[in-house]
N, C-alpha and C positions, 0 to 999 in steps of 0.2 A: 166416580163407579155407577155404573149402570144401575139403572132401577125398572124392575121389573113389566111394573105396574108400567108405566112412562111408554113401554119399546114400541115400537110400527113397527108390523110385520112389512111391511109396503118397502122393496128391495130395489128396484131400479126404473126405469119409462120402458122395463121390453114387459109385453105382455105377462103376465100373469104363465105359471105352467099347469099341465091338469088336478094337478093337487094344488086347490084355493087356498091362499091368507087365514081365509076367518075359520076351516079344521082342523085347528090345533098345533102348526107346523112346530116344530121343538123353537128354543128363541138359543139352548145351547147345545148345539153335539162335536162332541170330540171322540177323534178316529184313531181305534190305536192299528196302523199299517201292516200288519204281519205277513212275512210270504213272499220279499224282494228272491231273497236267494233260494227258497226252494222254486218260483219260479221262474228264476233262470236254471238252475241244475235239470229243468223242465225240458228242457230246451240245448244241453247244451253247455250255454254262455258262463263268462266269469261270474259271482257269485255279485259284482261293483253293477253288473249291468243290469239285472237285476232292482239296486238301487237306482239306478238311473230310471227306470224305465219308472218303474212307482212314481218319481219326482214329475215325471212326463203327465201322467197320468193325474197328480195331484190337481194339478192345475185346472182338466177339465171337472173335476168334481168338486170344485169352489167353485166353479160359473155356476152348475148346476145347484149349489146350495145358496145361489144369492139369490137365483131362480126362484125355489120354493119358500123362500121366504126364513130363512138358516141365517137371523146373525150375527152372534157367530160360532168361531168353524175355530177349532184348538186341534193340532193334532200332531202326534208325537214322535217325532223324527229321529230319535236316537237316546236309550235310557246309557245310564253310566256304563250297566253290563255292557251295551253295543261296541261302548268305545275305549274298558282296555282290556277285552278278555277275547278280541277277536281276529286277526291274523290282522298287523300291522299293515298291509296295502291293505287290502280290504277300507280298511279305519284312513286312512288318507284317502283311496277314490270318494267314501261319504264326505270328509268334509269336503273334497271341492266338487263335488254336485251342492251341496246348502252351496258354497262360494259361489258360484254360477246361475245358482236360481235365484238369492240375494242379489246380486248387483243386476237380475235379469229387473223383478222387481222392482230395484231404481228407476227404472227407466219405463218403468209400465205402465201406459196411459190410462189400464181405466183402476189402478192404486187407486190414481187422481179423480179421475171420473166416478165411480164409486162411492167415494173416502172410504177408504179400507185400513182403521189405524192397524201395525202390525207389532205383535208383542213378539218378545222373544226371554221362557223364562228357565232356571234348567242350571247348570252349574257351566256353563256356556265356557265364559271366560278360562278355567279352569284350563280346558280343553281344546276347543279352538285357535288352529293360527288366528295369529295374531292381524293377519289381513282381514282373516274373515269376522271377529271382529270390530274393526274398523267397519267393515260393512251395513255389520247389525247393526253400528250406532247411529249411522248415516242416515237406515229405512227408520228405526223408530225415531228419531227424530222430523227427521219427513215427514210425518205420515201422525206422530203424537197429535194433532188437532183432530184427525177425524174422529166420527161419532158414528157411519151408518154404518158398519160394520166394524168387528174381529176380528184377524186372524192372529192366532197364538199356535205360537212354534215351542214345543219340547222342548231343546235343546242337552244330552250331557241333563238330564231327568229323570229321578225318583223319587216320586214321592214320600217316602222315608225321609229324602233329604228334607222335603219344603216343610216336610212339620217339625222338621228339627229345627230348623232355623227359626219357626216361628215358632217354638217356646223358647230359644236361645233368645231371640229379641224382646219377646216378652220377658223374657228374665231381665234381661239385661237393665229393661227401662225399669223392674220395682213392680210390676203390676201385681198386686197380692188377690184383686176379685176379679174375676177370669170367663168370662163372659160368652154364646155363640159367636158376638158381635166382635169380640177381643178374638179370639182365635180366628175371623174372616179378615178380618184388617190389618195383620200380621202374617198368610199368608204373602206367595209371589203370585198367585191370581186375586188378588183382594180386590179389583176392579170389575172384575168379574163374574157374570151370574150363574148360579149354580148350572152345572149340564145339569142339561132333559137328557139327550142321548150316551151311551158310550156306545160307535160300533168297534168292533173286531175284522179283523181280514181272517185269513189261513187259519183258520178255527178247525182242527178233521174232527174230530173223536175228545176233545180237550179245553172247551170252553171256558180258559180261566182270566182274571185279572195278571196286574202281575207290576210289583214294584212300586204297591203300594197307589197304584195311578190316583192319583187328585185323587185320594182319599175322601176329603170334607168335602170338596165340590160334589163328589158323584154319592154321596151318599143318601137321595133319592131318584140317581139318576132310573132309568128304563135302561138295558140293553138288550144290545144285537149282535148273534156270533152267527159268521159265514163263511163255508167253505172256504170259498172265491180271494184264490192270493191277490197281494195289494196292486200291483200292476195288470193286472186282467177283473179289476172292480170297476165297472162300468156305472156311469150319473145315470144310467135307465134302472140298477142294483137296490142304486145307492138314494132313488129316487121313487123305489117300491118299501124302502126303506123304510121309505120318507112316509108315506103313505101308510108300509102296519102303527107306527107313534101317533099317528092320528087318530089311529083306532082302536087305543092302548086305553086305560080307563087308569085313569094316577090314583091312589087315592092316600099317596102319599099321610099314612100309616094312623088313617080313616081307619 
């Protein structure tokens, strides 16, 4: 498990960005990438073009996150509702987008150079094609010993499912006395630190959370909502948000 007090904010051999590491860069950032389909529609494209553009943009954001000193980056790739309530053609394309990205990551030298551990949480085994599942297993196995950075994909993920699964696992073990540690240790995200900052893109006049998103890990998170649709969400805006976070006072209930 990652222990917050031992985390080092030094990220790579590159010179740090203008946002210095000693001014409160968040350890764990979670992104809800809303707006792919709206971005595509505004340009007269099919919805799946938005998904591909969003995935291309993700790579740029990950580079910026490492430069800024963010150790853990969590990306909500798809909820169960996304996979069950949207047109089959769009969902199949979404599967292909992730399949290509995962296979690309398998051969990406940056993963090894920066020692990025890659996680996949959610019910992806129940929804994603078998060939993609194989690629997921290969990538997690290849990166499981890396510990400098952590990249987590939430696929077929709903926070309510994670909590239900947690309760079921505790019940199966016959644990009678339940503490905060008991719950954390039975979550899919048990090895991740709490989320410091949640960024949701594509918000118009409706800033909100969805499907109990990481409800346990975001109990004390700072929130940032932007109208920018995810494919247009630039590393520059991401850096601006990180700077905003560094100036906030986190009272943690005090």
